DRENMAR-924702 format. One record per atom (N, C-alpha, C): residue in three letters; x, y negated, z. Coordinates in steps of 0.02 Angstrom, whole numbers, plus 50000, padded with zeros to 5 digits. Layout:
ALAXYZ
...
This chain:
MET478494872251962
MET477734873252001
MET477434874652044
ILE477004874352089
ILE477184879552136
ILE476304881452157
LYS476014888552160
LYS475474892352167
LYS475344895452226
SER474634891752194
SER474474893752308
SER473924900552279
ASP473524901752323
ASP472824903852292
ASP472494902252259
ARG472204892152278
ARG471744892052231
ARG471994886252191
LYS472744882352201
LYS472854875752184
LYS473574878352179
THR473804873652111
THR474464874552101
THR474644865252094
LEU475244864652118
LEU475224858752134
LEU476134858152099
ARG476324850952036
ARG476964851452015
ARG477104841452028
ILE478064842352041
ILE477964837552068
ILE477724830952034
GLY477464824652027
GLY477234817751998
GLY476474819552015
ASP476134827652017
ASP475584827152021
ASP475214822452111
CYS474594818652081
CYS474264815752125
CYS473824819252184
VAL473564816552208
VAL473214820352257
VAL472714817952326
TRP472064821252319
TRP471934817652370
TRP472044824052430
VAL472184817252477
VAL472694825452538
VAL472214823952628
ASN471674829552657
ASN471424828052717
ASN472054826152765
SER472024821552797
SER472394818852829
SER472084818152907
PRO471874821052950
PRO471734820353019
PRO472194815153068
GLY472164808553087
GLY472464809353118
GLY472764800853123
ARG472494801053048
ARG472814795353016
ARG472244788353011
PRO472284781053021
PRO471684777953009
PRO471344780152977
SER471324782652896
SER470824783552865
SER470374789552854
GLU470914794552850
GLU470764803652881
GLU470814804052797
PHE471194803552780
PHE471244805852714
PHE471644801452653
ASP472234803252605
ASP472554800252598
ASP472774801752515
HIS472834796952466
HIS473234799152408
HIS473914798552379
GLY474114802852367
GLY474774800852327
GLY475034805552266
GLU475394802852248
GLU475974808052216
GLU476684810952236
VAL476254818052217
VAL476764821452232
VAL477564819852226
TYR478184820952256
TYR478844820352283
TYR479104824752291
GLU478954828652336
GLU479474836552325
GLU479354844052334
ILE479024844752336
ILE478874853952369
ILE479644859052393
TRP479134859952466
TRP479334867552501
TRP479044869752500
GLU479484879452482
GLU479154883652508
GLU479264887952599
ASP478854888652624
ASP479014890952694
ASP478284898252709
ASP478414901852710
ASP478194908252727
ASP477784907952781
GLU478094904052872
GLU477774903352902
GLU476994898552909
ARG477104891052893
ARG476644885152859
ARG476444888652811
GLY476704888552766
GLY476354889252696
GLY476754882352650
THR476734880852596
THR476944877352544
THR476584870852566
SER477274866652581
SER477264856752603
SER477594853752553
PHE477474849352542
PHE477594844352512
PHE477514837852537
SER477884832852491
SER478234824752543
SER477644823152474
PHE477294817052477
PHE476834811352430
PHE476984807452447
TYR476824799652404
TYR476984794652436
TYR476294793252427
SER476014787952499
SER475444790452498
SER475284781052470
ASP474884779352423
ASP474564776852412
ASP474004772352478
ILE473624776352477
ILE473164771652578
ILE473524770052635
ASN473814772752641
ASN474234775852746
ASN474844771752723
GLY475164770152663
GLY476004768752662
GLY476454772052672
GLY476784772052629
GLY477594777152644
GLY477444781852598
LEU478294788052647
LEU478044794152635
LEU477764797952678
SER477314803152632
SER477244807452699
SER477084815152670
ILE477164820452758
ILE476864826252723
ILE476644829252731
SER476144834252715
SER475784840652722
SER475894848152666
VAL475254849952714
VAL475214858052676
VAL474844857552608
ILE474824861952582
ILE474524865652506
ILE473784863752526
ASP473774867852607
ASP473174866052620
ASP472754862852627
ASN473034857052635
ASN472614852652655
ASN472564845352582
ILE472904849452526
ILE472324846252450
ILE471374849252467
MET471294841852458
MET470594839852424
MET470074843052381
ASP469674845752364
ASP469814847952325
ASP468994843652259
LYS468734840952320
LYS468264834252312
LYS468244829252333
VAL468294823252282
VAL468194817952306
VAL467834813252320
THR467554810152373
THR466944807252382
THR466834797452376
PRO466474794252351
PRO466324787452337
PRO466444784352382
ARG466634785852468
ARG466854780952486
ARG467884782052486
MET468154788952459
MET468924789252446
MET469174785352403
GLU468554784052316
GLU468884781452276
GLU468594773652292
THR468274771452337
THR468244764852361
THR468964762452386
LYS469074765252448
LYS469614764052492
LYS470264763852413
LEU470374767452372
LEU470984768352375
LEU470814762352286
LEU470254760852276
LEU470334751452208
LEU470364749152295
LYS470254746152324
LYS470244741252387
LYS471124742352392
VAL471454746652392
VAL472174743352434
VAL472464743952365
ARG472284747552308
ARG472814745852234
ARG472794733552216
LYS471804734452220
LYS471724730152241
LYS472264721352273
GLU472454726152352
GLU472754720652394
GLU473334721752359
ILE473714726352342
ILE474384726752311
ILE474394720852248
ALA474024721252202
ALA474234719352159
ALA474054712352183
GLU473494708252230
GLU473684702452216
GLU474214702252283
VAL474604704452313
VAL474964701552351
VAL475494703952318
LEU475714708252250
LEU476384705152194
LEU476134699752181
LYS475534696652144
LYS475764688052104
LYS475454685852142
ASN475574686552193
ASN475944679652255
ASN476564681952233
LYS476964683752244
LYS477414684552250
LYS478054676352213
């Protein structure tokens, strides 16, 4: 468990992350690994549900508030994945 000024992060937590430069500008996923670094703060890797693959971010990019647009995007992606798996 890692504690920041405002946040607590554990492996297995699902988080929303601000991801500027990515296609959707935000991301969602389960924390896979955590690293402490004095210069940049705490970093973590997570499996991205929205953009796909393994992503890395810093704890300061974790978003506190989720918008309806974000929830809709996550539901859409999960539905697309279920459809692909159903057709296998």
